[in-house]
Biopython code that builds the backbone (N, CA, C, O; Angstrom):
import numpy as np
from Bio.PDB.StructureBuilder import StructureBuilder

atoms = [
    (1, "MET", "N", (44.801, 81.789, 94.098)),
    (1, "MET", "CA", (46.033, 81.063, 93.878)),
    (1, "MET", "C", (46.138, 79.979, 94.955)),
    (1, "MET", "O", (45.973, 80.265, 96.141)),
    (2, "ALA", "N", (46.402, 78.777, 94.557)),
    (2, "ALA", "CA", (46.534, 77.660, 95.488)),
    (2, "ALA", "C", (47.827, 77.803, 96.294)),
    (2, "ALA", "O", (48.767, 78.479, 95.877)),
    (3, "ASP", "N", (47.848, 77.145, 97.464)),
    (3, "ASP", "CA", (49.026, 77.216, 98.333)),
    (3, "ASP", "C", (50.295, 76.812, 97.593)),
    (3, "ASP", "O", (51.333, 77.459, 97.733)),
    (4, "ARG", "N", (50.213, 75.761, 96.818)),
    (4, "ARG", "CA", (51.379, 75.283, 96.065)),
    (4, "ARG", "C", (51.872, 76.365, 95.111)),
    (4, "ARG", "O", (53.077, 76.590, 94.995)),
    (5, "GLU", "N", (50.952, 77.030, 94.431)),
    (5, "GLU", "CA", (51.337, 78.094, 93.495)),
    (5, "GLU", "C", (51.996, 79.259, 94.224)),
    (5, "GLU", "O", (52.932, 79.869, 93.707)),
    (6, "VAL", "N", (51.508, 79.568, 95.420)),
    (6, "VAL", "CA", (52.093, 80.653, 96.213)),
    (6, "VAL", "C", (53.541, 80.310, 96.572)),
    (6, "VAL", "O", (54.429, 81.156, 96.472)),
    (7, "VAL", "N", (53.768, 79.075, 96.987)),
    (7, "VAL", "CA", (55.116, 78.645, 97.355)),
    (7, "VAL", "C", (56.033, 78.656, 96.135)),
    (7, "VAL", "O", (57.166, 79.129, 96.216)),
    (8, "VAL", "N", (55.556, 78.145, 95.022)),
    (8, "VAL", "CA", (56.362, 78.130, 93.793)),
    (8, "VAL", "C", (56.702, 79.559, 93.374)),
    (8, "VAL", "O", (57.829, 79.837, 92.966)),
    (9, "HIS", "N", (55.738, 80.455, 93.474)),
    (9, "HIS", "CA", (55.975, 81.857, 93.115)),
    (9, "HIS", "C", (57.035, 82.478, 94.030)),
    (9, "HIS", "O", (57.941, 83.163, 93.557)),
    (10, "ALA", "N", (56.919, 82.237, 95.338)),
    (10, "ALA", "CA", (57.882, 82.789, 96.293)),
    (10, "ALA", "C", (59.281, 82.217, 96.045)),
    (10, "ALA", "O", (60.271, 82.948, 96.086)),
    (11, "LEU", "N", (59.356, 80.924, 95.791)),
    (11, "LEU", "CA", (60.657, 80.306, 95.504)),
    (11, "LEU", "C", (61.250, 80.839, 94.201)),
    (11, "LEU", "O", (62.462, 81.031, 94.104)),
    (12, "SER", "N", (60.410, 81.076, 93.213)),
    (12, "SER", "CA", (60.884, 81.644, 91.941)),
    (12, "SER", "C", (61.453, 83.037, 92.151)),
    (12, "SER", "O", (62.467, 83.396, 91.553)),
    (13, "GLU", "N", (60.799, 83.826, 93.003)),
    (13, "GLU", "CA", (61.308, 85.165, 93.310)),
    (13, "GLU", "C", (62.654, 85.071, 94.027)),
    (13, "GLU", "O", (63.554, 85.870, 93.771)),
    (14, "LEU", "N", (62.788, 84.098, 94.920)),
    (14, "LEU", "CA", (64.054, 83.890, 95.614)),
    (14, "LEU", "C", (65.159, 83.542, 94.627)),
    (14, "LEU", "O", (66.252, 84.104, 94.695)),
    (15, "VAL", "N", (64.882, 82.620, 93.712)),
    (15, "VAL", "CA", (65.870, 82.228, 92.705)),
    (15, "VAL", "C", (66.257, 83.436, 91.859)),
    (15, "VAL", "O", (67.438, 83.642, 91.579)),
    (16, "ASP", "N", (65.277, 84.231, 91.452)),
    (16, "ASP", "CA", (65.571, 85.430, 90.660)),
    (16, "ASP", "C", (66.468, 86.395, 91.434)),
    (16, "ASP", "O", (67.403, 86.963, 90.871)),
    (17, "ALA", "N", (66.185, 86.579, 92.719)),
    (17, "ALA", "CA", (66.997, 87.483, 93.541)),
    (17, "ALA", "C", (68.423, 86.951, 93.679)),
    (17, "ALA", "O", (69.384, 87.716, 93.603)),
    (18, "LEU", "N", (68.556, 85.656, 93.880)),
    (18, "LEU", "CA", (69.895, 85.071, 93.982)),
    (18, "LEU", "C", (70.647, 85.182, 92.666)),
    (18, "LEU", "O", (71.865, 85.363, 92.666)),
    (19, "ASP", "N", (69.943, 85.078, 91.546)),
    (19, "ASP", "CA", (70.578, 85.241, 90.233)),
    (19, "ASP", "C", (71.071, 86.673, 90.022)),
    (19, "ASP", "O", (72.066, 86.893, 89.332)),
    (20, "ARG", "N", (70.381, 87.635, 90.610)),
    (20, "ARG", "CA", (70.781, 89.041, 90.454)),
    (20, "ARG", "C", (71.927, 89.430, 91.381)),
    (20, "ARG", "O", (72.586, 90.447, 91.161)),
    (21, "ARG", "N", (72.167, 88.633, 92.409)),
    (21, "ARG", "CA", (73.183, 88.970, 93.402)),
    (21, "ARG", "C", (74.574, 88.965, 92.781)),
    (21, "ARG", "O", (74.927, 88.072, 92.011)),
    (22, "VAL", "N", (75.347, 89.975, 93.130)),
    (22, "VAL", "CA", (76.715, 90.095, 92.639)),
    (22, "VAL", "C", (77.659, 89.775, 93.790)),
    (22, "VAL", "O", (77.575, 90.383, 94.857)),
    (23, "ALA", "N", (78.548, 88.830, 93.574)),
    (23, "ALA", "CA", (79.524, 88.468, 94.606)),
    (23, "ALA", "C", (80.595, 89.544, 94.713)),
    (23, "ALA", "O", (81.101, 90.038, 93.706)),
    (24, "HIS", "N", (80.924, 89.893, 95.926)),
    (24, "HIS", "CA", (81.992, 90.861, 96.199)),
    (24, "HIS", "C", (83.127, 90.107, 96.880)),
    (24, "HIS", "O", (83.242, 90.092, 98.105)),
    (25, "VAL", "N", (83.967, 89.477, 96.050)),
    (25, "VAL", "CA", (84.991, 88.574, 96.564)),
    (25, "VAL", "C", (86.013, 89.267, 97.465)),
    (25, "VAL", "O", (86.731, 88.601, 98.211)),
    (26, "GLU", "N", (86.082, 90.566, 97.402)),
    (26, "GLU", "CA", (87.038, 91.283, 98.244)),
    (26, "GLU", "C", (86.555, 91.403, 99.688)),
    (26, "GLU", "O", (87.334, 91.771, 100.567)),
    (27, "ARG", "N", (85.303, 91.103, 99.941)),
    (27, "ARG", "CA", (84.742, 91.229, 101.291)),
    (27, "ARG", "C", (84.993, 89.969, 102.119)),
    (27, "ARG", "O", (84.959, 88.847, 101.613)),
    (28, "LEU", "N", (85.238, 90.189, 103.380)),
    (28, "LEU", "CA", (85.457, 89.092, 104.318)),
    (28, "LEU", "C", (84.216, 88.203, 104.385)),
    (28, "LEU", "O", (83.108, 88.699, 104.588)),
    (29, "GLY", "N", (84.393, 86.924, 104.219)),
    (29, "GLY", "CA", (83.283, 85.980, 104.319)),
    (29, "GLY", "C", (82.469, 85.815, 103.050)),
    (29, "GLY", "O", (81.505, 85.049, 103.032)),
    (30, "GLU", "N", (82.833, 86.511, 101.996)),
    (30, "GLU", "CA", (82.036, 86.464, 100.764)),
    (30, "GLU", "C", (82.032, 85.086, 100.121)),
    (30, "GLU", "O", (81.026, 84.674, 99.544)),
    (31, "ALA", "N", (83.138, 84.377, 100.213)),
    (31, "ALA", "CA", (83.183, 83.038, 99.614)),
    (31, "ALA", "C", (82.138, 82.136, 100.269)),
    (31, "ALA", "O", (81.444, 81.385, 99.584)),
    (32, "ARG", "N", (82.030, 82.213, 101.586)),
    (32, "ARG", "CA", (81.030, 81.399, 102.290)),
    (32, "ARG", "C", (79.627, 81.828, 101.912)),
    (32, "ARG", "O", (78.757, 80.984, 101.695)),
    (33, "ILE", "N", (79.398, 83.120, 101.833)),
    (33, "ILE", "CA", (78.087, 83.628, 101.456)),
    (33, "ILE", "C", (77.717, 83.145, 100.058)),
    (33, "ILE", "O", (76.582, 82.726, 99.828)),
    (34, "ALA", "N", (78.660, 83.199, 99.126)),
    (34, "ALA", "CA", (78.403, 82.755, 97.749)),
    (34, "ALA", "C", (78.086, 81.260, 97.711)),
    (34, "ALA", "O", (77.189, 80.835, 96.984)),
    (35, "ARG", "N", (78.820, 80.461, 98.492)),
    (35, "ARG", "CA", (78.548, 79.018, 98.550)),
    (35, "ARG", "C", (77.155, 78.748, 99.103)),
    (35, "ARG", "O", (76.411, 77.927, 98.566)),
    (36, "GLU", "N", (76.809, 79.445, 100.179)),
    (36, "GLU", "CA", (75.497, 79.244, 100.787)),
    (36, "GLU", "C", (74.380, 79.699, 99.860)),
    (36, "GLU", "O", (73.323, 79.071, 99.807)),
    (37, "ALA", "N", (74.607, 80.791, 99.127)),
    (37, "ALA", "CA", (73.606, 81.275, 98.179)),
    (37, "ALA", "C", (73.412, 80.267, 97.049)),
    (37, "ALA", "O", (72.283, 80.024, 96.620)),
    (38, "ALA", "N", (74.500, 79.683, 96.569)),
    (38, "ALA", "CA", (74.396, 78.678, 95.502)),
    (38, "ALA", "C", (73.647, 77.444, 95.995)),
    (38, "ALA", "O", (72.834, 76.875, 95.267)),
    (39, "THR", "N", (73.921, 77.036, 97.224)),
    (39, "THR", "CA", (73.226, 75.886, 97.801)),
    (39, "THR", "C", (71.740, 76.185, 97.978)),
    (39, "THR", "O", (70.893, 75.352, 97.655)),
    (40, "LEU", "N", (71.427, 77.365, 98.486)),
    (40, "LEU", "CA", (70.036, 77.765, 98.665)),
    (40, "LEU", "C", (69.309, 77.811, 97.334)),
    (40, "LEU", "O", (68.162, 77.375, 97.234)),
    (41, "ARG", "N", (69.971, 78.339, 96.308)),
    (41, "ARG", "CA", (69.358, 78.417, 94.986)),
    (41, "ARG", "C", (69.046, 77.024, 94.448)),
    (41, "ARG", "O", (67.964, 76.778, 93.914)),
    (42, "MET", "N", (70.018, 76.110, 94.597)),
    (42, "MET", "CA", (69.828, 74.756, 94.112)),
    (42, "MET", "C", (68.645, 74.095, 94.838)),
    (42, "MET", "O", (67.823, 73.432, 94.206)),
    (43, "LYS", "N", (68.562, 74.271, 96.142)),
    (43, "LYS", "CA", (67.451, 73.692, 96.904)),
    (43, "LYS", "C", (66.118, 74.289, 96.480)),
    (43, "LYS", "O", (65.124, 73.571, 96.377)),
    (44, "ALA", "N", (66.087, 75.594, 96.232)),
    (44, "ALA", "CA", (64.847, 76.248, 95.810)),
    (44, "ALA", "C", (64.405, 75.740, 94.434)),
    (44, "ALA", "O", (63.223, 75.468, 94.222)),
    (45, "VAL", "N", (65.350, 75.613, 93.505)),
    (45, "VAL", "CA", (65.016, 75.117, 92.160)),
    (45, "VAL", "C", (64.506, 73.680, 92.247)),
    (45, "VAL", "O", (63.526, 73.327, 91.591)),
    (46, "ASN", "N", (65.164, 72.859, 93.050)),
    (46, "ASN", "CA", (64.707, 71.476, 93.217)),
    (46, "ASN", "C", (63.297, 71.426, 93.794)),
    (46, "ASN", "O", (62.473, 70.623, 93.355)),
    (47, "ARG", "N", (63.018, 72.275, 94.771)),
    (47, "ARG", "CA", (61.679, 72.293, 95.390)),
    (47, "ARG", "C", (60.632, 72.776, 94.393)),
    (47, "ARG", "O", (59.516, 72.256, 94.368)),
    (48, "ILE", "N", (60.975, 73.754, 93.581)),
    (48, "ILE", "CA", (60.056, 74.219, 92.540)),
    (48, "ILE", "C", (59.708, 73.055, 91.625)),
    (48, "ILE", "O", (58.544, 72.860, 91.277)),
    (49, "HIS", "N", (60.709, 72.288, 91.239)),
    (49, "HIS", "CA", (60.471, 71.138, 90.357)),
    (49, "HIS", "C", (59.591, 70.098, 91.037)),
    (49, "HIS", "O", (58.708, 69.521, 90.403)),
    (50, "GLU", "N", (59.824, 69.856, 92.317)),
    (50, "GLU", "CA", (59.005, 68.897, 93.046)),
    (50, "GLU", "C", (57.546, 69.340, 93.092)),
    (50, "GLU", "O", (56.637, 68.528, 92.920)),
    (51, "LEU", "N", (57.330, 70.623, 93.323)),
    (51, "LEU", "CA", (55.975, 71.144, 93.460)),
    (51, "LEU", "C", (55.263, 71.304, 92.121)),
    (51, "LEU", "O", (54.055, 71.086, 92.027)),
    (52, "SER", "N", (55.995, 71.678, 91.102)),
    (52, "SER", "CA", (55.362, 71.941, 89.818)),
    (52, "SER", "C", (55.366, 70.728, 88.901)),
    (52, "SER", "O", (54.546, 70.632, 87.987)),
    (53, "GLY", "N", (56.279, 69.808, 89.141)),
    (53, "GLY", "CA", (56.349, 68.606, 88.320)),
    (53, "GLY", "C", (56.871, 68.852, 86.924)),
    (53, "GLY", "O", (56.791, 67.970, 86.069)),
    (54, "GLU", "N", (57.405, 70.036, 86.678)),
    (54, "GLU", "CA", (57.953, 70.309, 85.352)),
    (54, "GLU", "C", (59.298, 70.999, 85.496)),
    (54, "GLU", "O", (59.510, 71.803, 86.403)),
    (55, "ALA", "N", (60.180, 70.677, 84.604)),
    (55, "ALA", "CA", (61.495, 71.298, 84.586)),
    (55, "ALA", "C", (61.775, 71.808, 83.187)),
    (55, "ALA", "O", (61.506, 71.125, 82.199)),
    (56, "THR", "N", (62.309, 72.998, 83.111)),
    (56, "THR", "CA", (62.698, 73.533, 81.815)),
    (56, "THR", "C", (64.122, 73.096, 81.511)),
    (56, "THR", "O", (64.846, 72.665, 82.408)),
    (57, "ASP", "N", (64.522, 73.206, 80.266)),
    (57, "ASP", "CA", (65.897, 72.871, 79.892)),
    (57, "ASP", "C", (66.885, 73.744, 80.650)),
    (57, "ASP", "O", (67.924, 73.263, 81.105)),
    (58, "ARG", "N", (66.564, 75.029, 80.787)),
    (58, "ARG", "CA", (67.452, 75.950, 81.501)),
    (58, "ARG", "C", (67.619, 75.509, 82.946)),
    (58, "ARG", "O", (68.735, 75.498, 83.466)),
    (59, "ASP", "N", (66.528, 75.147, 83.596)),
    (59, "ASP", "CA", (66.598, 74.714, 84.981)),
    (59, "ASP", "C", (67.421, 73.445, 85.123)),
    (59, "ASP", "O", (68.203, 73.316, 86.065)),
    (60, "ALA", "N", (67.256, 72.518, 84.212)),
    (60, "ALA", "CA", (68.022, 71.274, 84.262)),
    (60, "ALA", "C", (69.515, 71.560, 84.140)),
    (60, "ALA", "O", (70.324, 70.968, 84.854)),
    (61, "ARG", "N", (69.879, 72.466, 83.236)),
    (61, "ARG", "CA", (71.292, 72.834, 83.087)),
    (61, "ARG", "C", (71.804, 73.510, 84.348)),
    (61, "ARG", "O", (72.931, 73.261, 84.775)),
    (62, "GLU", "N", (70.983, 74.361, 84.944)),
    (62, "GLU", "CA", (71.383, 75.060, 86.162)),
    (62, "GLU", "C", (71.633, 74.082, 87.302)),
    (62, "GLU", "O", (72.586, 74.250, 88.063)),
    (63, "ILE", "N", (70.799, 73.076, 87.428)),
    (63, "ILE", "CA", (70.982, 72.090, 88.486)),
    (63, "ILE", "C", (72.293, 71.348, 88.271)),
    (63, "ILE", "O", (73.039, 71.114, 89.221)),
    (64, "GLU", "N", (72.575, 70.981, 87.031)),
    (64, "GLU", "CA", (73.816, 70.274, 86.729)),
    (64, "GLU", "C", (75.036, 71.130, 87.034)),
    (64, "GLU", "O", (76.042, 70.628, 87.536)),
    (65, "ARG", "N", (74.949, 72.416, 86.732)),
    (65, "ARG", "CA", (76.088, 73.309, 86.931)),
    (65, "ARG", "C", (76.209, 73.825, 88.353)),
    (65, "ARG", "O", (77.259, 74.351, 88.721)),
    (66, "SER", "N", (75.176, 73.692, 89.160)),
    (66, "SER", "CA", (75.158, 74.325, 90.471)),
    (66, "SER", "C", (76.298, 73.862, 91.364)),
    (66, "SER", "O", (76.736, 74.613, 92.235)),
    (67, "GLY", "N", (76.779, 72.662, 91.170)),
    (67, "GLY", "CA", (77.896, 72.178, 91.970)),
    (67, "GLY", "C", (79.193, 72.881, 91.668)),
    (67, "GLY", "O", (80.114, 72.853, 92.484)),
    (68, "SER", "N", (79.291, 73.516, 90.506)),
    (68, "SER", "CA", (80.536, 74.173, 90.136)),
    (68, "SER", "C", (80.485, 75.678, 90.336)),
    (68, "SER", "O", (81.425, 76.379, 89.963)),
    (69, "VAL", "N", (79.426, 76.178, 90.907)),
    (69, "VAL", "CA", (79.315, 77.619, 91.153)),
    (69, "VAL", "C", (80.292, 77.990, 92.252)),
    (69, "VAL", "O", (80.402, 77.287, 93.256)),
    (70, "MET", "N", (80.977, 79.055, 92.071)),
    (70, "MET", "CA", (81.996, 79.578, 92.971)),
    (70, "MET", "C", (82.009, 78.921, 94.350)),
    (70, "MET", "O", (81.225, 79.279, 95.229)),
    (71, "THR", "N", (82.883, 77.983, 94.519)),
    (71, "THR", "CA", (82.990, 77.300, 95.795)),
    (71, "THR", "C", (84.164, 77.802, 96.617)),
    (71, "THR", "O", (84.258, 77.495, 97.805)),
    (72, "ASP", "N", (85.061, 78.568, 96.007)),
    (72, "ASP", "CA", (86.217, 79.059, 96.728)),
    (72, "ASP", "C", (86.777, 80.264, 95.993)),
    (72, "ASP", "O", (86.848, 80.286, 94.765)),
    (73, "ASP", "N", (87.171, 81.264, 96.765)),
    (73, "ASP", "CA", (87.745, 82.448, 96.131)),
    (73, "ASP", "C", (89.261, 82.371, 96.047)),
    (73, "ASP", "O", (89.903, 83.313, 95.582)),
    (74, "GLY", "N", (89.849, 81.246, 96.497)),
    (74, "GLY", "CA", (91.289, 81.059, 96.402)),
    (74, "GLY", "C", (92.073, 81.580, 97.581)),
    (74, "GLY", "O", (93.251, 81.256, 97.729)),
    (75, "ASP", "N", (91.442, 82.385, 98.429)),
    (75, "ASP", "CA", (92.127, 82.912, 99.605)),
    (75, "ASP", "C", (92.151, 81.866, 100.712)),
    (75, "ASP", "O", (91.321, 80.958, 100.736)),
    (76, "PRO", "N", (93.110, 81.998, 101.630)),
    (76, "PRO", "CA", (93.110, 81.095, 102.792)),
    (76, "PRO", "C", (91.800, 81.275, 103.574)),
    (76, "PRO", "O", (91.198, 82.349, 103.560)),
    (77, "LEU", "N", (91.380, 80.225, 104.243)),
    (77, "LEU", "CA", (90.163, 80.310, 105.038)),
    (77, "LEU", "C", (90.336, 81.343, 106.135)),
    (77, "LEU", "O", (91.399, 81.461, 106.744)),
    (78, "ARG", "N", (89.272, 82.084, 106.371)),
    (78, "ARG", "CA", (89.285, 83.095, 107.423)),
    (78, "ARG", "C", (88.493, 82.568, 108.606)),
    (78, "ARG", "O", (87.752, 81.593, 108.477)),
    (79, "LYS", "N", (88.643, 83.195, 109.738)),
    (79, "LYS", "CA", (87.977, 82.734, 110.953)),
    (79, "LYS", "C", (86.478, 82.661, 110.803)),
    (79, "LYS", "O", (85.853, 81.775, 111.387)),
    (80, "ASP", "N", (85.869, 83.563, 110.037)),
    (80, "ASP", "CA", (84.402, 83.591, 109.921)),
    (80, "ASP", "C", (83.881, 82.524, 108.973)),
    (80, "ASP", "O", (82.666, 82.371, 108.852)),
    (81, "GLU", "N", (84.733, 81.791, 108.305)),
    (81, "GLU", "CA", (84.276, 80.787, 107.346)),
    (81, "GLU", "C", (84.215, 79.451, 107.959)),
    (81, "GLU", "O", (83.849, 78.482, 107.293)),
]
sb = StructureBuilder()
sb.init_structure("model")
sb.init_model(0)
sb.init_chain("A")
sb.init_seg("    ")
for serial, (resi, resn, name, xyz) in enumerate(atoms, 1):
    if name == "N":
        sb.init_residue(resn, " ", resi, " ")
    sb.init_atom(name, np.array(xyz, "f"), 0.0, 1.0, " ", f" {name:<3s}", serial, name[0])
structure = sb.get_structure()
């Protein structure tokens, strides 16, 4: 497996893990964690596209929607955020 393929595979596993993650909005700091996870996912998907040179329809939709992924849980900001 070429280095590029190894990186794409690792990034794909990261995206899959982030997709499986369940937000626990009742936990302190969860809103920030969810925002950071969404940002990390978007960066990983973009890097996969850069390395592979191909984008699926699903990935394109995900990139478009990534800006609207849970950015706030509605609670006042806490000290850890």
